[in-house]
N, C-alpha and C positions, 0 to 999 in steps of 0.2 A: 650252802643252801640257796636253790634256785629263788630268783626274785619273784615275788608275788603281785598280783595286780591290786592297787589300793582300792579302798571303798569309796569310790568317787564315780559319779555320772555326769557326763559332759554332754551339752546340747547345744544347737544353734538356732537362731530365729532373727527375722528381719527386725522385729521389735519385740518388747516384753508384753505388747497386748496380743496374746495369742487367740487364734480362733478356737471354738468350743473344742473341736476334736483334738487339737493340739493341746489345750488345757487338761482334756481327760488323759492324753498319753503321758503327759508329766505327773499328773496325780497317781496314775498307774504305777510308774517307776517309782515315785517316792513312797507309795503306799506298801510296796512289796519290799523296798530295801530302806527302812525307816533310819537305819545307822548311817547310811550312805551320805557323803557330802554331795549336793546337786549344784552344778554349775551351769546356768544358762547364759549364753554369750549373745547379745544382739549384734548388729552389724557394726556398730561404733566400737564395741568391745572386741570383736574379732580383729577390727584393723589395729586397734591399740595393741593387742596382745602379739600380733605378728611383728608389729614394728619394734616392740619392746623386747622380745624374746628371741626373734629371728631376723634381725635387721639385714642380714646378708640375703634373706629372701623376700624382702618387703618389694622390692621394685618389681620383680617377677611375680608376686601376688597381686599386685595392681595391675599387671600386663594381662592376666587372663582375659580372654575375650568373652566368656560365659560366666554368669554368676555361679553356676553350681561348680565350675572348677575351683573357684576361691573357696567355697564351703567344702569340697573334697580335701583340698590342699590343707585347710586349716584343721580338719578333723585329725588328720595324721600328725601334723605339728602340735597340737595341743595335747593329744593322748602321749606323744613321744616326750613332751616335757613334763607333764603333770601326772601321767599315769592315771588309769581308771578305764571306765567303758564310755565309749561314744555310742549314742542312739539317735537316730531320725526321729523326728516328732511325729512319725506315723507307725512307730513300733509299740506294741503292746505285749507285756509279760504275762505269763501264768504263774510264775513262781519267782522267788527271789535269787539273786546273783552270787549268794556267798560262796557256794561250791565251786563256781569258776575261778574264784580269786586264787585257788591253789596252783593255777597256771600262770606262766609268764607272759602268754599272748594267746588269745582267742578270736577266731573268725568263723562266720557261718559259712557253711555250703550256699551257694546261691541258686545254681541251675545248671544244666547241662548247657555247655558253650556252643553258640553258633560260629566261633571264631576258628577259622581253618590254621591260623598259625598256631594257636595253642595246641589244636588236635594233631597237625601234622609235624610241627618242629619240636613240639615239647611233649608230645604223646600225652596231653592232659585234656580230657574232654569235658570238664567241668571248670566252674568258676567260683571264686570267693566273693562273697558280698561284703560291701563296705557301708552298709546301711546301719550296721551295729557291729562293734568289736571292742576287744578290751587288751590292755598290755600293761605292763610294768613300765615305769619311766625309763627312757633311753633304750628300749627293746631294739636290738639290731635290725630285726625284720621290718619294724616301722622305719628305721634309718634307711633302709635299701629303698623302700617305697617313696620316702621323700626325695631320695637321690634321683629316683626314676621319673619323679614328676618333674624336676629340675631339667632332667636329661631330655623330656619329652618336648618342653617347651624351647630349650636352646639347640636342639638337634632334631628338627621335624623328620628327618629322614629315617631316625631310628623308630618311628612310630609306623611307617609305612608297612613293614610286614605284617602288623596287626590289622591292616585295612584292606588286605588282599582278598579279592571276591566280593567286596561290598558295593552295590551299584552306587554310581556317583550321587543319585539323588538323595541317598540316604546316609551318606558319609559324614556329614556334621554331626550327627547324634552320636555314631560309633567313635568320631574323633575324641569326643569328651569322654566316653567310656574308656577308650585306651590311652588317653594322656593324663587323667587323674582318677578315674572311676575303677569299677570292678575289673576291667580288662587289664588295666596297669597293675592292680594289686595281684591279680591272678598271674600275670607275666612274671611279677617278681618272685613270686612264690615258685614258680616253675625254673626260673634262672638260678635260684640260690637255694639248692637242697640242703645245703649245710646250715641256713637259716630257717628253711621250712620245717625242719625237724623239731624246732623248739616252738611250733605254732599249733595249737589245739583246734583241729577242724571240727565243728558241730555238723556231722554227717547225719542225714535221715537214714532209716533202714534200707531203703531202696532209693538210689538216686534217680532211676529211670521213671518213677512215679511223680509226675509233675504236680500232684496235690501237696507234697511235701516240700516243694521249692520254697523260697523266701521265707523260712522258719529260722528263727535263731535257736537251733537245736530242739529240744524239748522245753526250752524256756519261755518262748515268745514267738511271735509272728510279725511280719512287715506286711502292713496292709496296703501298702504302695497307693496312699491317697495324694501324696504330694508330689506327682511326677514333674520333673523338671523339663520333660520332653516338649519341643514346639509341635503343636498340634498340626500346624499347617493346613493346606487344603484338604478336603474330603478324598480327592482323588489320590493325593500324596500319601495320606494315612492308609487308605485302601490297599494302594500298591505295596507300601512297607510292611503292612500286615500279611499280605499274600506272599512276599517274598520271604518274610521272617518264618512263617508257617512252613513253607515248602522247605527251607534250610533245616528248620528244627525237626521235621519228619525225617529228613535224610539222616540227620545226625542221630536221632533216637534209635534208628535202625543199627547205626554202627556201635552205639553205647550198649545197647541191650546185648550185643554179642560179647561184651565185656564184663557182663552180669550187674547184680544189684550194688555192689560194694567197689571200692576203689583202694588201690595199694598205693600209699603215700611214704614218704620217708619216715623211718621209725624215730621215735622220740617221745617228746611231752605232747601226745595226741591220743584222743580216744573219741569213740561215739558217745554224745550226751543227750 
């Protein structure tokens, strides 16, 4: 019998004194899943968990140059060890999670990708999100994600194919995405079809409709209030937005020719 996702919700915060929006997000998750264990890790508890449960990765964890990379890495480690669902503190649900527990691993569709490597090398024009996901303890796909996070730090050249075509000004943000974030998770999915077949992807009905992006299937939505991105100067933000819009328009034209749905490896997967 396939492993199921435990009834557990895992979240992280700098401290337990949460801003009002984050308090509301936590209350929303607890209210819709009253029988689930809820575990909120603050910074000290995150450090203690990694040191105790994954001492082989603790030095690497401490070496990440960006705070968000530590949080990304921790969420994979925590769900891999404990099992359950991880949620950012700006995700709100419309329904409970019980029916998703029948799967061994669940990730959301994020959006159509800007990444030329995913599109050209792997034939994958979309990305998985890492703001929310669930898995049974020890799930091999999460194990592969963790291994790739380690590889990205130890072998910087491995990351470079995912950086092709990105202007130098904007590379630091995309480096985070492609070393611990959605880019890395999506690359892992593309590289390991034998593992991907055991991942239930929460696709929208039309992947080309941007209004359905950043949804946790029909279960909830990522409101993206807690952006980690460095805002920088107005000029840099403006140029970045213009470049991303231009690349997105070109990518959307390519993706529309492929239709509304995507073919993925057969297995424990469905639209939900």
